[in-house]
All heavy atoms as TSV, in Angstrom:
chain	resi	resn	atom	element	x	y	z
A	1	MET	N	N	-38.412	-41.577	102.742
A	1	MET	CA	C	-39.523	-42.343	101.994
A	1	MET	C	C	-40.248	-41.406	101.134
A	1	MET	O	O	-40.528	-41.749	99.936
A	1	MET	CB	C	-40.419	-42.878	103.074
A	1	MET	CG	C	-41.532	-43.718	102.398
A	1	MET	SD	S	-40.871	-45.223	101.756
A	1	MET	CE	C	-42.373	-46.012	101.232
A	2	GLU	N	N	-40.490	-40.156	101.507
A	2	GLU	CA	C	-41.098	-39.169	100.672
A	2	GLU	C	C	-40.301	-38.868	99.431
A	2	GLU	O	O	-40.855	-38.711	98.370
A	2	GLU	CB	C	-41.384	-37.867	101.461
A	2	GLU	CG	C	-42.347	-38.129	102.568
A	2	GLU	CD	C	-42.588	-36.848	103.385
A	2	GLU	OE1	O	-41.981	-35.722	103.043
A	2	GLU	OE2	O	-43.297	-36.941	104.335
A	3	LYS	N	N	-39.030	-38.729	99.611
A	3	LYS	CA	C	-38.176	-38.421	98.521
A	3	LYS	C	C	-38.192	-39.526	97.442
A	3	LYS	O	O	-38.273	-39.362	96.195
A	3	LYS	CB	C	-36.686	-38.203	98.938
A	3	LYS	CG	C	-36.510	-36.887	99.662
A	3	LYS	CD	C	-35.111	-36.768	100.063
A	3	LYS	CE	C	-34.877	-35.430	100.937
A	3	LYS	NZ	N	-33.536	-35.207	101.290
A	4	PHE	N	N	-38.291	-40.791	97.980
A	4	PHE	CA	C	-38.281	-41.917	97.090
A	4	PHE	C	C	-39.619	-41.931	96.261
A	4	PHE	O	O	-39.570	-42.069	95.021
A	4	PHE	CB	C	-38.196	-43.193	97.887
A	4	PHE	CG	C	-38.446	-44.418	97.051
A	4	PHE	CD1	C	-37.416	-44.903	96.231
A	4	PHE	CD2	C	-39.633	-45.162	97.072
A	4	PHE	CE1	C	-37.618	-46.098	95.481
A	4	PHE	CE2	C	-39.765	-46.303	96.328
A	4	PHE	CZ	C	-38.796	-46.678	95.439
A	5	VAL	N	N	-40.740	-41.621	96.940
A	5	VAL	CA	C	-42.036	-41.631	96.168
A	5	VAL	C	C	-42.077	-40.575	95.233
A	5	VAL	O	O	-42.576	-40.622	94.039
A	5	VAL	CB	C	-43.181	-41.507	97.238
A	5	VAL	CG1	C	-44.523	-41.351	96.489
A	5	VAL	CG2	C	-43.232	-42.754	98.116
A	6	ILE	N	N	-41.538	-39.285	95.596
A	6	ILE	CA	C	-41.530	-38.157	94.740
A	6	ILE	C	C	-40.673	-38.447	93.548
A	6	ILE	O	O	-40.965	-38.233	92.320
A	6	ILE	CB	C	-41.069	-36.950	95.420
A	6	ILE	CG1	C	-42.101	-36.451	96.441
A	6	ILE	CG2	C	-40.770	-35.790	94.446
A	6	ILE	CD1	C	-41.662	-35.367	97.346
A	7	GLY	N	N	-39.462	-39.103	93.749
A	7	GLY	CA	C	-38.596	-39.473	92.657
A	7	GLY	C	C	-39.163	-40.439	91.655
A	7	GLY	O	O	-39.011	-40.411	90.572
A	8	MET	N	N	-39.926	-41.460	92.394
A	8	MET	CA	C	-40.668	-42.565	91.565
A	8	MET	C	C	-41.586	-41.835	90.668
A	8	MET	O	O	-41.768	-42.172	89.501
A	8	MET	CB	C	-41.196	-43.460	92.443
A	8	MET	CG	C	-41.629	-44.823	91.752
A	8	MET	SD	S	-42.039	-46.147	92.733
A	8	MET	CE	C	-43.748	-45.622	93.207
A	9	LEU	N	N	-42.458	-40.861	91.265
A	9	LEU	CA	C	-43.531	-40.305	90.390
A	9	LEU	C	C	-42.890	-39.465	89.290
A	9	LEU	O	O	-43.419	-39.476	88.167
A	9	LEU	CB	C	-44.385	-39.396	91.333
A	9	LEU	CG	C	-45.285	-40.147	92.247
A	9	LEU	CD1	C	-46.040	-39.161	93.254
A	9	LEU	CD2	C	-46.336	-40.904	91.501
A	10	ILE	N	N	-41.875	-38.688	89.542
A	10	ILE	CA	C	-41.171	-37.852	88.589
A	10	ILE	C	C	-40.650	-38.835	87.453
A	10	ILE	O	O	-40.731	-38.458	86.333
A	10	ILE	CB	C	-40.100	-36.954	89.165
A	10	ILE	CG1	C	-40.818	-35.894	90.089
A	10	ILE	CG2	C	-39.214	-36.375	88.123
A	10	ILE	CD1	C	-39.810	-35.062	90.829
A	11	GLY	N	N	-40.043	-39.923	87.928
A	11	GLY	CA	C	-39.461	-40.862	86.943
A	11	GLY	C	C	-40.542	-41.413	86.043
A	11	GLY	O	O	-40.385	-41.625	84.849
A	12	ALA	N	N	-41.690	-41.797	86.645
A	12	ALA	CA	C	-42.803	-42.322	85.982
A	12	ALA	C	C	-43.373	-41.345	84.887
A	12	ALA	O	O	-43.616	-41.734	83.727
A	12	ALA	CB	C	-43.949	-42.825	86.891
A	13	VAL	N	N	-43.545	-40.109	85.305
A	13	VAL	CA	C	-44.012	-39.084	84.414
A	13	VAL	C	C	-42.969	-38.819	83.240
A	13	VAL	O	O	-43.295	-38.667	82.086
A	13	VAL	CB	C	-44.344	-37.747	85.208
A	13	VAL	CG1	C	-44.590	-36.587	84.198
A	13	VAL	CG2	C	-45.482	-38.000	86.061
A	14	GLY	N	N	-41.658	-38.772	83.651
A	14	GLY	CA	C	-40.569	-38.564	82.645
A	14	GLY	C	C	-40.589	-39.697	81.690
A	14	GLY	O	O	-40.407	-39.464	80.459
A	15	GLY	N	N	-40.756	-40.947	82.197
A	15	GLY	CA	C	-40.773	-42.073	81.281
A	15	GLY	C	C	-41.919	-42.116	80.328
A	15	GLY	O	O	-41.927	-42.425	79.233
A	16	ALA	N	N	-43.046	-41.662	80.854
A	16	ALA	CA	C	-44.320	-41.557	79.969
A	16	ALA	C	C	-44.044	-40.526	78.874
A	16	ALA	O	O	-44.443	-40.786	77.732
A	16	ALA	CB	C	-45.575	-41.208	80.847
A	17	VAL	N	N	-43.490	-39.366	79.220
A	17	VAL	CA	C	-43.164	-38.349	78.259
A	17	VAL	C	C	-42.173	-38.912	77.271
A	17	VAL	O	O	-42.356	-38.645	76.006
A	17	VAL	CB	C	-42.708	-37.056	78.946
A	17	VAL	CG1	C	-42.190	-36.019	77.931
A	17	VAL	CG2	C	-43.787	-36.416	79.711
A	18	ALA	N	N	-41.098	-39.476	77.733
A	18	ALA	CA	C	-40.095	-40.061	76.806
A	18	ALA	C	C	-40.801	-41.119	75.809
A	18	ALA	O	O	-40.454	-41.068	74.634
A	18	ALA	CB	C	-39.014	-40.727	77.571
A	19	VAL	N	N	-41.601	-42.008	76.346
A	19	VAL	CA	C	-42.260	-42.951	75.481
A	19	VAL	C	C	-43.188	-42.347	74.557
A	19	VAL	O	O	-43.177	-42.661	73.348
A	19	VAL	CB	C	-42.950	-43.990	76.382
A	19	VAL	CG1	C	-43.852	-44.876	75.509
A	19	VAL	CG2	C	-41.975	-44.934	77.111
A	20	THR	N	N	-43.917	-41.332	74.948
A	20	THR	CA	C	-44.785	-40.524	74.005
A	20	THR	C	C	-44.006	-39.930	72.917
A	20	THR	O	O	-44.386	-39.993	71.693
A	20	THR	CB	C	-45.632	-39.584	74.847
A	20	THR	OG1	O	-46.353	-40.238	75.797
A	20	THR	CG2	C	-46.596	-38.833	73.890
A	21	ASN	N	N	-42.896	-39.278	73.270
A	21	ASN	CA	C	-42.174	-38.515	72.308
A	21	ASN	C	C	-41.492	-39.609	71.398
A	21	ASN	O	O	-41.339	-39.416	70.103
A	21	ASN	CB	C	-41.077	-37.676	72.963
A	21	ASN	CG	C	-41.615	-36.486	73.566
A	21	ASN	OD1	O	-42.712	-35.999	73.187
A	21	ASN	ND2	N	-40.963	-35.802	74.474
A	22	SER	N	N	-41.045	-40.632	71.916
A	22	SER	CA	C	-40.436	-41.734	71.108
A	22	SER	C	C	-41.351	-42.225	70.155
A	22	SER	O	O	-41.082	-42.542	68.998
A	22	SER	CB	C	-39.888	-42.781	72.029
A	22	SER	OG	O	-39.279	-43.846	71.378
A	23	TYR	N	N	-42.635	-42.497	70.586
A	23	TYR	CA	C	-43.626	-43.023	69.780
A	23	TYR	C	C	-43.986	-41.989	68.659
A	23	TYR	O	O	-44.082	-42.463	67.425
A	23	TYR	CB	C	-44.893	-43.277	70.538
A	23	TYR	CG	C	-46.079	-43.701	69.647
A	23	TYR	CD1	C	-46.164	-44.977	69.189
A	23	TYR	CD2	C	-47.119	-42.856	69.397
A	23	TYR	CE1	C	-47.137	-45.452	68.358
A	23	TYR	CE2	C	-48.174	-43.255	68.539
A	23	TYR	CZ	C	-48.171	-44.555	68.030
A	23	TYR	OH	O	-49.253	-44.931	67.230
A	24	ARG	N	N	-44.003	-40.778	68.960
A	24	ARG	CA	C	-44.224	-39.755	67.906
A	24	ARG	C	C	-43.161	-39.731	67.011
A	24	ARG	O	O	-43.396	-39.662	65.707
A	24	ARG	CB	C	-44.397	-38.314	68.540
A	24	ARG	CG	C	-45.655	-38.137	69.352
A	24	ARG	CD	C	-45.716	-36.818	69.914
A	24	ARG	NE	N	-46.960	-36.636	70.769
A	24	ARG	CZ	C	-47.033	-35.631	71.594
A	24	ARG	NH1	N	-46.124	-34.748	71.753
A	24	ARG	NH2	N	-48.138	-35.561	72.339
A	25	MET	N	N	-41.862	-39.865	67.437
A	25	MET	CA	C	-40.746	-39.892	66.541
A	25	MET	C	C	-40.783	-41.064	65.572
A	25	MET	O	O	-40.526	-40.964	64.427
A	25	MET	CB	C	-39.428	-39.759	67.278
A	25	MET	CG	C	-39.265	-38.387	67.920
A	25	MET	SD	S	-39.241	-37.039	66.762
A	25	MET	CE	C	-37.915	-37.381	65.782
A	26	ARG	N	N	-41.098	-42.215	66.195
A	26	ARG	CA	C	-41.165	-43.406	65.356
A	26	ARG	C	C	-42.221	-43.313	64.331
A	26	ARG	O	O	-42.026	-43.679	63.097
A	26	ARG	CB	C	-41.419	-44.738	66.284
A	26	ARG	CG	C	-40.284	-45.121	67.100
A	26	ARG	CD	C	-40.498	-46.559	67.548
A	26	ARG	NE	N	-41.739	-46.544	68.455
A	26	ARG	CZ	C	-41.688	-46.495	69.754
A	26	ARG	NH1	N	-40.594	-46.417	70.468
A	26	ARG	NH2	N	-42.948	-46.503	70.405
A	27	THR	N	N	-43.337	-42.763	64.641
A	27	THR	CA	C	-44.495	-42.459	63.728
A	27	THR	C	C	-44.016	-41.554	62.600
A	27	THR	O	O	-44.324	-41.807	61.426
A	27	THR	CB	C	-45.705	-41.943	64.434
A	27	THR	OG1	O	-46.123	-42.805	65.461
A	27	THR	CG2	C	-46.816	-41.846	63.554
A	28	ILE	N	N	-43.428	-40.490	62.910
A	28	ILE	CA	C	-42.923	-39.536	62.031
A	28	ILE	C	C	-41.905	-40.101	61.065
A	28	ILE	O	O	-41.951	-40.015	59.761
A	28	ILE	CB	C	-42.392	-38.279	62.603
A	28	ILE	CG1	C	-43.512	-37.454	63.323
A	28	ILE	CG2	C	-41.649	-37.404	61.689
A	28	ILE	CD1	C	-43.047	-36.358	64.217
A	29	ILE	N	N	-40.931	-40.899	61.631
A	29	ILE	CA	C	-39.976	-41.518	60.793
A	29	ILE	C	C	-40.501	-42.581	59.859
A	29	ILE	O	O	-40.219	-42.574	58.693
A	29	ILE	CB	C	-38.860	-42.153	61.661
A	29	ILE	CG1	C	-37.960	-41.027	62.392
A	29	ILE	CG2	C	-37.882	-43.061	60.986
A	29	ILE	CD1	C	-37.218	-41.500	63.598
A	30	LYS	N	N	-41.496	-43.371	60.456
A	30	LYS	CA	C	-42.092	-44.374	59.530
A	30	LYS	C	C	-42.805	-43.719	58.389
A	30	LYS	O	O	-42.750	-44.153	57.308
A	30	LYS	CB	C	-43.061	-45.155	60.405
A	30	LYS	CG	C	-43.750	-46.196	59.728
A	30	LYS	CD	C	-43.427	-47.625	60.121
A	30	LYS	CE	C	-44.335	-48.686	59.482
A	30	LYS	NZ	N	-43.539	-49.291	58.392
A	31	LYS	N	N	-43.568	-42.582	58.727
A	31	LYS	CA	C	-44.290	-41.854	57.605
A	31	LYS	C	C	-43.331	-41.395	56.608
A	31	LYS	O	O	-43.604	-41.520	55.437
A	31	LYS	CB	C	-45.076	-40.706	58.309
A	31	LYS	CG	C	-45.899	-40.010	57.350
A	31	LYS	CD	C	-46.724	-38.910	57.921
A	31	LYS	CE	C	-47.512	-38.118	56.949
A	31	LYS	NZ	N	-48.264	-36.935	57.473
A	32	GLY	N	N	-42.271	-40.767	56.975
A	32	GLY	CA	C	-41.205	-40.263	56.112
A	32	GLY	C	C	-40.641	-41.459	55.261
A	32	GLY	O	O	-40.436	-41.255	54.100
A	33	GLN	N	N	-40.327	-42.564	55.832
A	33	GLN	CA	C	-39.842	-43.736	55.038
A	33	GLN	C	C	-40.901	-44.179	54.011
A	33	GLN	O	O	-40.495	-44.503	52.971
A	33	GLN	CB	C	-39.484	-44.874	56.040
A	33	GLN	CG	C	-38.264	-44.624	56.853
A	33	GLN	CD	C	-38.080	-45.746	57.935
A	33	GLN	OE1	O	-38.911	-46.467	58.266
A	33	GLN	NE2	N	-36.874	-45.875	58.377
A	34	ASP	N	N	-42.150	-44.310	54.476
A	34	ASP	CA	C	-43.200	-44.661	53.569
A	34	ASP	C	C	-43.274	-43.744	52.320
A	34	ASP	O	O	-43.409	-44.164	51.224
A	34	ASP	CB	C	-44.488	-44.785	54.193
A	34	ASP	CG	C	-44.571	-45.904	55.233
A	34	ASP	OD1	O	-43.729	-46.911	55.080
A	34	ASP	OD2	O	-45.500	-45.961	56.049
A	35	GLU	N	N	-43.149	-42.451	52.576
A	35	GLU	CA	C	-43.242	-41.511	51.565
A	35	GLU	C	C	-42.020	-41.541	50.598
A	35	GLU	O	O	-42.185	-41.540	49.372
A	35	GLU	CB	C	-43.280	-40.032	52.072
A	35	GLU	CG	C	-44.524	-39.717	52.784
A	35	GLU	CD	C	-44.643	-38.348	53.455
A	35	GLU	OE1	O	-43.494	-37.665	53.321
A	35	GLU	OE2	O	-45.560	-37.981	54.095
A	36	VAL	N	N	-40.851	-41.845	51.148
A	36	VAL	CA	C	-39.642	-41.997	50.336
A	36	VAL	C	C	-39.790	-43.220	49.471
A	36	VAL	O	O	-39.465	-43.274	48.286
A	36	VAL	CB	C	-38.397	-42.030	51.162
A	36	VAL	CG1	C	-37.188	-42.462	50.402
A	36	VAL	CG2	C	-38.138	-40.665	51.810
A	37	LEU	N	N	-40.211	-44.352	50.109
A	37	LEU	CA	C	-40.348	-45.576	49.278
A	37	LEU	C	C	-41.399	-45.391	48.109
A	37	LEU	O	O	-41.261	-45.934	47.091
A	37	LEU	CB	C	-40.828	-46.717	50.247
A	37	LEU	CG	C	-39.750	-47.256	51.143
A	37	LEU	CD1	C	-40.316	-48.241	52.127
A	37	LEU	CD2	C	-38.663	-47.926	50.319
A	38	THR	N	N	-42.461	-44.750	48.459
A	38	THR	CA	C	-43.463	-44.474	47.421
A	38	THR	C	C	-42.870	-43.673	46.323
A	38	THR	O	O	-43.139	-44.031	45.080
A	38	THR	CB	C	-44.700	-43.717	48.033
A	38	THR	OG1	O	-45.263	-44.506	49.070
A	38	THR	CG2	C	-45.726	-43.454	46.956
A	39	LYS	N	N	-42.085	-42.649	46.564
A	39	LYS	CA	C	-41.523	-41.843	45.588
A	39	LYS	C	C	-40.457	-42.649	44.758
A	39	LYS	O	O	-40.452	-42.454	43.512
A	39	LYS	CB	C	-40.747	-40.606	46.173
A	39	LYS	CG	C	-41.814	-39.553	46.683
A	39	LYS	CD	C	-41.078	-38.379	47.274
A	39	LYS	CE	C	-42.066	-37.399	47.783
A	39	LYS	NZ	N	-41.407	-36.282	48.349
A	40	VAL	N	N	-39.678	-43.455	45.372
A	40	VAL	CA	C	-38.729	-44.298	44.662
A	40	VAL	C	C	-39.425	-45.339	43.876
A	40	VAL	O	O	-39.016	-45.461	42.668
A	40	VAL	CB	C	-37.813	-45.027	45.704
A	40	VAL	CG1	C	-36.905	-46.090	45.002
A	40	VAL	CG2	C	-36.837	-44.059	46.429
A	41	ASN	N	N	-40.469	-45.915	44.400
A	41	ASN	CA	C	-41.219	-46.859	43.438
A	41	ASN	C	C	-41.799	-46.218	42.244
A	41	ASN	O	O	-41.777	-46.779	41.165
A	41	ASN	CB	C	-42.276	-47.502	44.290
A	41	ASN	CG	C	-41.717	-48.603	45.223
A	41	ASN	OD1	O	-40.680	-49.084	45.013
A	41	ASN	ND2	N	-42.504	-48.875	46.356
A	42	ASP	N	N	-42.377	-44.959	42.351
A	42	ASP	CA	C	-42.951	-44.289	41.306
A	42	ASP	C	C	-41.805	-43.937	40.273
A	42	ASP	O	O	-42.036	-44.069	39.057
A	42	ASP	CB	C	-43.631	-42.989	41.782
A	42	ASP	CG	C	-44.968	-43.256	42.552
A	42	ASP	OD1	O	-45.414	-44.414	42.490
A	42	ASP	OD2	O	-45.418	-42.371	43.196
A	43	ALA	N	N	-40.671	-43.486	40.804
A	43	ALA	CA	C	-39.541	-43.128	39.884
A	43	ALA	C	C	-39.070	-44.344	39.120
A	43	ALA	O	O	-38.803	-44.338	37.927
A	43	ALA	CB	C	-38.470	-42.478	40.642
A	44	MET	N	N	-38.980	-45.581	39.770
A	44	MET	CA	C	-38.550	-46.730	39.185
A	44	MET	C	C	-39.543	-47.111	38.152
A	44	MET	O	O	-39.152	-47.570	37.070
A	44	MET	CB	C	-38.410	-47.862	40.182
A	44	MET	CG	C	-37.184	-47.610	41.183
A	44	MET	SD	S	-35.647	-47.491	40.226
A	44	MET	CE	C	-35.378	-49.144	39.641
A	45	ASP	N	N	-40.866	-47.066	38.402
A	45	ASP	CA	C	-41.880	-47.426	37.409
A	45	ASP	C	C	-41.769	-46.515	36.172
A	45	ASP	O	O	-41.875	-46.995	35.077
A	45	ASP	CB	C	-43.300	-47.279	38.112
A	45	ASP	CG	C	-43.583	-48.376	39.047
A	45	ASP	OD1	O	-42.809	-49.389	39.135
A	45	ASP	OD2	O	-44.478	-48.123	39.898
A	46	GLU	N	N	-41.613	-45.287	36.434
A	46	GLU	CA	C	-41.482	-44.343	35.269
A	46	GLU	C	C	-40.175	-44.700	34.505
A	46	GLU	O	O	-40.259	-44.658	33.191
A	46	GLU	CB	C	-41.341	-42.907	35.788
A	46	GLU	CG	C	-42.709	-42.280	36.298
A	46	GLU	CD	C	-42.454	-40.844	36.898
A	46	GLU	OE1	O	-41.348	-40.209	36.601
A	46	GLU	OE2	O	-43.335	-40.399	37.568
A	47	LYS	N	N	-39.082	-44.947	35.111
A	47	LYS	CA	C	-37.827	-45.401	34.503
A	47	LYS	C	C	-38.131	-46.656	33.646
A	47	LYS	O	O	-37.696	-46.738	32.437
A	47	LYS	CB	C	-36.787	-45.537	35.455
A	47	LYS	CG	C	-35.383	-45.648	34.828
A	47	LYS	CD	C	-35.007	-44.326	34.256
A	47	LYS	CE	C	-33.489	-44.330	33.958
A	47	LYS	NZ	N	-33.088	-43.160	33.282
A	48	ILE	N	N	-38.820	-47.621	34.084
A	48	ILE	CA	C	-38.999	-48.902	33.446
A	48	ILE	C	C	-39.912	-48.647	32.227
A	48	ILE	O	O	-39.681	-49.181	31.079
A	48	ILE	CB	C	-39.749	-49.929	34.428
A	48	ILE	CG1	C	-38.665	-50.393	35.486
A	48	ILE	CG2	C	-40.298	-51.072	33.594
A	48	ILE	CD1	C	-39.259	-51.196	36.487
A	49	GLU	N	N	-40.952	-47.791	32.355
A	49	GLU	CA	C	-41.828	-47.420	31.214
A	49	GLU	C	C	-41.012	-46.810	30.143
A	49	GLU	O	O	-41.244	-47.005	29.013
A	49	GLU	CB	C	-43.001	-46.615	31.754
A	49	GLU	CG	C	-44.033	-47.374	32.569
A	49	GLU	CD	C	-44.619	-48.461	31.832
A	49	GLU	OE1	O	-45.024	-48.265	30.582
A	49	GLU	OE2	O	-44.857	-49.619	32.384
A	50	GLU	N	N	-40.219	-45.885	30.494
A	50	GLU	CA	C	-39.326	-45.112	29.672
A	50	GLU	C	C	-38.374	-46.128	28.849
A	50	GLU	O	O	-38.294	-46.002	27.616
A	50	GLU	CB	C	-38.489	-44.085	30.327
A	50	GLU	CG	C	-37.592	-43.232	29.503
A	50	GLU	CD	C	-36.857	-42.204	30.241
A	50	GLU	OE1	O	-37.371	-41.618	31.188
A	50	GLU	OE2	O	-35.649	-42.019	29.933
A	51	MET	N	N	-37.843	-47.025	29.602
A	51	MET	CA	C	-36.916	-47.967	28.898
A	51	MET	C	C	-37.694	-48.895	27.971
A	51	MET	O	O	-37.220	-49.207	26.843
A	51	MET	CB	C	-36.276	-48.905	30.017
A	51	MET	CG	C	-35.281	-48.090	30.752
A	51	MET	SD	S	-34.578	-49.040	32.188
A	51	MET	CE	C	-33.739	-50.353	31.342
A	52	LYS	N	N	-38.938	-49.263	28.364
A	52	LYS	CA	C	-39.796	-50.082	27.410
A	52	LYS	C	C	-40.099	-49.291	26.149
A	52	LYS	O	O	-40.117	-49.802	25.084
A	52	LYS	CB	C	-41.132	-50.434	28.123
A	52	LYS	CG	C	-41.001	-51.506	29.162
A	52	LYS	CD	C	-42.279	-51.832	29.799
A	52	LYS	CE	C	-42.126	-52.910	30.886
A	52	LYS	NZ	N	-43.442	-53.279	31.574
A	53	ARG	N	N	-40.529	-48.004	26.321
A	53	ARG	CA	C	-40.829	-47.166	25.152
A	53	ARG	C	C	-39.594	-47.054	24.188
A	53	ARG	O	O	-39.617	-47.068	23.058
A	53	ARG	CB	C	-41.238	-45.826	25.567
A	53	ARG	CG	C	-42.706	-45.740	26.017
A	53	ARG	CD	C	-43.196	-44.345	26.287
A	53	ARG	NE	N	-43.389	-44.253	27.699
A	53	ARG	CZ	C	-42.963	-43.391	28.599
A	53	ARG	NH1	N	-42.175	-42.507	28.186
A	53	ARG	NH2	N	-43.248	-43.473	29.892
A	54	GLU	N	N	-38.460	-46.802	24.892
A	54	GLU	CA	C	-37.183	-46.697	23.952
A	54	GLU	C	C	-36.852	-47.956	23.336
A	54	GLU	O	O	-36.473	-48.000	22.079
A	54	GLU	CB	C	-35.976	-46.333	24.891
A	54	GLU	CG	C	-36.020	-44.838	25.420
A	54	GLU	CD	C	-34.874	-44.623	26.368
A	54	GLU	OE1	O	-33.981	-45.488	26.592
A	54	GLU	OE2	O	-34.813	-43.432	26.898
A	55	SER	N	N	-37.052	-49.056	23.959
A	55	SER	CA	C	-36.721	-50.429	23.211
A	55	SER	C	C	-37.780	-50.647	22.163
A	55	SER	O	O	-37.348	-51.227	21.087
A	55	SER	CB	C	-36.676	-51.442	24.226
A	55	SER	OG	O	-37.970	-51.765	24.812
A	56	LYS	N	N	-38.970	-50.272	22.325
A	56	LYS	CA	C	-40.107	-50.430	21.333
A	56	LYS	C	C	-39.729	-49.517	20.125
A	56	LYS	O	O	-39.911	-49.908	18.931
A	56	LYS	CB	C	-41.428	-50.110	21.786
A	56	LYS	CG	C	-42.010	-51.117	22.713
A	56	LYS	CD	C	-43.459	-50.819	23.117
A	56	LYS	CE	C	-43.930	-51.895	24.057
A	56	LYS	NZ	N	-45.351	-51.474	24.550
A	57	SER	N	N	-39.289	-48.290	20.401
A	57	SER	CA	C	-38.997	-47.383	19.258
A	57	SER	C	C	-37.706	-47.775	18.501
A	57	SER	O	O	-37.625	-47.692	17.293
A	57	SER	CB	C	-38.807	-45.945	19.731
A	57	SER	OG	O	-37.730	-45.804	20.576
A	58	LYS	N	N	-36.775	-48.377	19.212
A	58	LYS	CA	C	-35.624	-48.886	18.490
A	58	LYS	C	C	-35.912	-50.092	17.661
A	58	LYS	O	O	-35.389	-50.252	16.549
A	58	LYS	CB	C	-34.422	-49.269	19.607
A	58	LYS	CG	C	-33.752	-48.071	20.179
A	58	LYS	CD	C	-32.710	-48.552	21.166
A	58	LYS	CE	C	-32.126	-47.368	21.825
A	58	LYS	NZ	N	-31.050	-47.785	22.925
A	59	ALA	N	N	-36.798	-50.940	18.272
A	59	ALA	CA	C	-37.181	-52.207	17.432
A	59	ALA	C	C	-38.067	-51.712	16.249
A	59	ALA	O	O	-37.893	-52.370	15.114
A	59	ALA	CB	C	-38.060	-53.046	18.245
A	60	ALA	N	N	-38.884	-50.650	16.348
A	60	ALA	CA	C	-39.620	-50.262	15.170
A	60	ALA	C	C	-38.757	-49.562	14.152
A	60	ALA	O	O	-38.981	-49.583	12.925
A	60	ALA	CB	C	-40.727	-49.263	15.692
A	61	ALA	N	N	-37.657	-48.962	14.551
A	61	ALA	CA	C	-36.696	-48.272	13.649
A	61	ALA	C	C	-35.855	-49.221	12.791
A	61	ALA	O	O	-35.527	-48.973	11.634
A	61	ALA	CB	C	-35.744	-47.384	14.474
A	62	LYS	N	N	-35.749	-50.454	13.339
A	62	LYS	CA	C	-34.999	-51.443	12.550
A	62	LYS	C	C	-35.819	-52.011	11.563
A	62	LYS	O	O	-35.822	-52.258	10.534
A	62	LYS	CB	C	-34.528	-52.611	13.506
A	62	LYS	CG	C	-33.532	-52.236	14.384
A	62	LYS	CD	C	-33.075	-53.353	15.287
A	62	LYS	CE	C	-31.914	-52.924	16.263
A	62	LYS	NZ	N	-31.481	-54.046	17.075
């Protein structure tokens, strides 16, 4: 019975540590994804603005 209780306590503590680490990893991954999405959106906005400027300059040249 004692071994069972000790095993259960160790399992509970190990599970809590695994969940905590898992939560941290999910948070870190989510933060990284958000940063990448922000950079991609910014790059796309810049590319769109550049394309607009080029089409305006081509239209003005005609």
